[in-house]
C-alpha positions in Angstrom: 0.0 -0.1 0.1 1.5 3.4 -1.2 0.5 6.4 1.7 -1.1 9.6 1.2 1.1 12.3 0.4 -0.5 14.7 2.3 -0.3 12.9 5.7 2.0 13.6 8.6 3.3 10.6 10.7 5.4 10.5 13.8 8.2 8.2 14.2 8.3 5.6 16.6 11.6 3.9 16.0 14.1 3.7 13.1 14.9 0.3 12.1 17.6 1.1 9.5 18.3 3.9 6.7 15.1 2.1 4.6 12.8 1.2 7.4 11.0 2.7 10.6 8.1 2.4 12.7 5.8 5.3 12.8 2.3 6.2 14.2 -0.2 6.7 11.4 -3.5 8.7 12.2 -6.1 6.0 10.6 -3.9 2.6 10.9 -1.9 3.5 14.3 1.4 2.1 13.9 2.9 1.3 10.5 5.9 0.1 9.0 7.6 2.7 6.5 9.7 1.2 3.8 11.4 4.0 1.5 14.8 4.6 0.2 16.8 6.5 2.8 13.5 7.5 4.9 15.4 6.8 8.4 18.7 8.4 7.4 19.4 10.9 10.2 15.8 10.5 11.6 14.8 10.1 15.6 12.1 9.2 17.7 9.6 11.7 17.8 10.4 13.2 14.3 7.4 13.9 12.1 7.8 13.0 8.4 5.8 15.0 5.9 5.0 12.4 3.3 4.6 14.8 0.7 8.7 15.6 0.8 9.4 11.7 0.2 8.9 10.9 -3.5 8.3 6.7 -3.0 7.3 5.1 0.3 5.4 1.9 0.9 3.4 1.4 4.5 2.9 -1.7 6.1 -0.6 -1.8 8.1 -1.1 -5.3 8.1 0.1 -6.4 11.7 1.4 -10.0 10.6 3.3 -8.3 7.4 4.6 -5.8 10.0 6.0 -8.6 12.1 7.2 -10.7 9.2 9.1 -8.0 7.6 10.7 -7.0 10.9 12.1 -10.3 11.6 13.4 -10.3 8.0 15.6 -7.0 8.4 18.6 -8.6 10.5 19.2 -11.0 7.3 19.0 -8.2 4.4 22.1 -7.1 3.0 22.0 -3.5 3.1 24.0 -3.2 -0.1 21.2 -5.0 -1.7 18.2 -3.0 0.0 18.1 -0.2 -2.1 17.8 -2.2 -5.1 15.1 -4.4 -3.8 13.1 -1.3 -2.8 13.4 -0.1 -6.5 12.4 -3.5 -7.8 9.2 -3.3 -5.8 8.9 0.3 -7.0 9.2 -0.6 -10.6 6.9 -3.5 -10.3 4.0 -1.2 -8.7 4.6 1.3 -11.9 4.5 -1.2 -14.8 1.5 -3.3 -13.0 -0.3 -0.1 -12.5 -2.2 -1.8 -8.9 -2.3 -1.7 -5.5 0.2 -4.5 -4.8 -0.8 -7.1 -1.8 1.4 -6.2 1.1 2.9 -9.6 1.1 5.2 -9.0 -1.4 7.4 -6.7 0.5 8.3 -9.7 3.1 7.9 -12.5 0.3 9.9 -11.0 -2.6 12.6 -9.3 -0.6 13.3 -12.4 1.2 13.5 -14.2 -2.3 15.7 -11.8 -3.9 18.1 -11.7 -0.6 18.4 -15.2 -1.0 19.0 -15.4 -4.8 21.3 -12.5 -4.8 23.3 -14.3 -2.0 23.0 -17.5 -3.7 24.7 -16.1 -7.1 27.3 -14.3 -5.3 28.5 -17.4 -3.6 28.6 -19.2 -7.4 25.3 -21.6 -6.4 22.8 -22.0 -9.3 19.4 -22.6 -8.9 17.0 -24.3 -12.2 13.4 -23.3 -12.3 11.7 -26.3 -13.9 8.3 -24.2 -14.6 10.4 -21.2 -16.5 8.3 -22.4 -19.9 4.8 -22.7 -18.4 5.2 -19.7 -16.5 6.5 -17.3 -19.2 3.3 -18.8 -21.3 0.5 -18.4 -18.5 1.8 -14.9 -17.3 3.5 -12.9 -20.0 3.0 -9.5 -18.6 4.4 -10.5 -15.3 7.0 -12.3 -16.7 8.2 -8.9 -19.1 8.5 -6.8 -15.8 10.3 -9.8 -13.8 12.9 -9.5 -16.7 13.1 -5.8 -15.8 13.6 -6.6 -12.5 16.6 -8.6 -13.2 17.8 -5.9 -15.2 17.5 -3.5 -12.4 19.1 -5.8 -9.7 22.2 -6.1 -12.2 22.3 -2.3 -12.5 22.2 -1.7 -8.6 23.9 -4.6 -7.1 26.3 -5.6 -10.1 24.9 -9.2 -9.8 23.2 -11.0 -12.7 20.7 -13.3 -11.7 19.8 -16.3 -13.8 17.2 -16.6 -16.2 14.9 -19.0 -14.4 14.8 -16.1 -11.7 12.9 -14.2 -14.1 10.1 -17.1 -13.9 10.5 -17.1 -9.9 9.7 -13.0 -9.8 6.9 -13.5 -12.3 5.2 -15.6 -10.0 5.3 -13.3 -6.9 4.5 -10.3 -9.0 1.0 -12.3 -10.1 0.7 -13.2 -6.4 0.5 -9.7 -5.4 -1.2 -8.4 -8.1 -4.2 -11.4 -8.0 -4.0 -11.5 -3.9 -3.7 -15.5 -4.8 -1.5 -17.3 -2.5 2.0 -17.9 -4.0 1.6 -22.0 -3.6 -1.6 -21.5 -5.4 -0.1 -19.8 -8.4 2.9 -22.6 -8.5 0.4 -25.2 -8.5 -1.3 -23.9 -11.4 1.9 -23.8 -13.2 2.8 -27.2 -12.3 -0.7 -28.4 -13.5 -0.4 -26.9 -17.0 3.4 -28.1 -17.3 1.8 -31.8 -16.6 -0.9 -31.4 -18.8 1.4 -30.1 -21.3 3.6 -33.2 -21.2 0.1 -35.9 -21.1 -0.1 -34.1 -24.4 2.9 -34.9 -25.8 3.0 -38.1 -25.1 -0.3 -39.1 -25.8 -0.2 -37.4 -29.3 3.5 -38.3 -29.8 3.9 -34.6 -30.3 6.7 -32.0 -29.3 5.2 -28.8 -29.1 7.6 -25.6 -29.8 7.9 -23.8 -26.6 8.2 -20.4 -28.2 5.5 -20.9 -30.7 2.2 -19.3 -30.8 0.5 -22.7 -30.7 2.0 -23.4 -27.4 0.6 -20.1 -26.3 -2.7 -21.1 -27.5 -2.4 -24.3 -25.6 -1.7 -22.9 -22.2 -3.7 -20.0 -22.4 -6.8 -22.5 -23.0 -5.6 -24.7 -19.9 -5.3 -21.7 -17.7 -8.5 -20.3 -18.7 -10.2 -23.9 -18.2 -8.6 -24.3 -14.7 -9.9 -20.4 -13.7 -13.5 -21.8 -15.2 -13.1 -24.6 -12.7 -11.9 -22.6 -9.8 -14.7 -20.2 -9.8 -17.3 -22.6 -10.9 -18.4 -21.2 -14.3 -20.0 -23.4 -16.4 -19.9 -23.1 -20.0 -22.4 -24.1 -22.7 -22.4 -27.9 -23.8 -23.0 -28.5 -27.4 -24.7 -32.2 -27.5 -24.2 -32.8 -31.0 -21.0 -31.8 -31.3 -19.9 -33.7 -28.4 -21.1 -36.7 -30.3 -19.6 -35.8 -33.4 -15.9 -35.3 -32.2 -16.4 -38.8 -29.9 -16.8 -40.3 -33.3 -14.3 -38.5 -35.5 -11.2 -37.8 -33.1 -11.5 -40.3 -30.8 -7.8 -40.2 -29.5 -7.9 -36.5 -29.1 -11.6 -36.9 -27.5 -10.4 -39.7 -24.8 -6.9 -37.3 -24.0 -9.2 -34.3 -23.3 -11.2 -36.6 -20.4 -7.7 -38.0 -19.1 -6.7 -34.3 -18.8 -9.9 -33.5 -17.1 -9.5 -36.1 -14.8 -6.1 -35.0 -13.7 -7.4 -31.6 -13.4 -10.2 -32.6 -11.0 -8.0 -34.7 -9.0 -5.3 -31.7 -8.4 -7.8 -29.2 -8.0 -10.2 -31.1 -6.1 -13.1 -29.6 -8.0 -15.9 -30.6 -10.6 -15.0 -30.1 -14.1 -17.7 -29.6 -16.6 -18.3 -32.3 -19.3 -18.7 -29.3 -21.9 -14.8 -28.6 -21.1 -13.8 -32.1 -22.8 -15.6 -31.0 -26.0 -13.5 -27.5 -26.0 -10.4 -29.1 -25.2 -11.0 -32.2 -27.8 -11.1 -29.0 -30.5 -7.9 -27.7 -29.3 -6.2 -30.8 -29.2 -7.4 -31.7 -32.8 -6.0 -28.1 -34.1 -3.0 -28.6 -32.2 -2.3 -32.3 -33.7 -3.1 -31.1 -37.5 -1.1 -28.3 -37.4 2.4 -30.2 -35.7 1.7 -33.2 -37.7 
């Protein structure tokens, strides 16, 4: 949450150059995050927020506590860059970020920067699916990685773009990160099943792959929301007779979705999925 530019806050405690605790007229005690806001300030000082260009406030007590717990483990050389990264994400998404991103992404980037500086690399097995699922977030995450190199001199590996993209998607949609990860893993599993059953290899940079992933993603979203799509009964019968391989595969995919999400998938999804699989099979073969 960003703060109203006309408010004046009283400092309760300076935690470091970038973080302090203040008394807020509406939210009582808050944690303020901003580059250099704690420099040369002490308890009892007032902060006129109109003087500060970029500032974040944590008003959720749980997020405040978690962020404060994180501070002893933060490398101050990296902290400015991480704050700038979250500012960049807010600008690019034009949205109110969930406060948890300050804890989750700060923790993640600190660990990633430290790891790379020590010569350790971690691969991202869901990078391709993430790039296809969350294209806009992926582009922003790539900017974040470039910014981190500029600010810290450390070049994060490409896999980190995917991890950061998931954090961005989580913060802009208010989804739990584990749920976002689950969706990426499920889509990856479904794509692998399609390739195996149809004995094809889908070019992960192709428009066909993008369309397939988008279709699966929207199907998953419909299932979670309980949205029912219209079922064209005659078309279902025709597809079952004309394209039995794709029709049977569609039902196998639906069963996996049901087992993973533990939610009902309406029969009509099989019809539209069969059409998509048949189109994909025809184009690739």
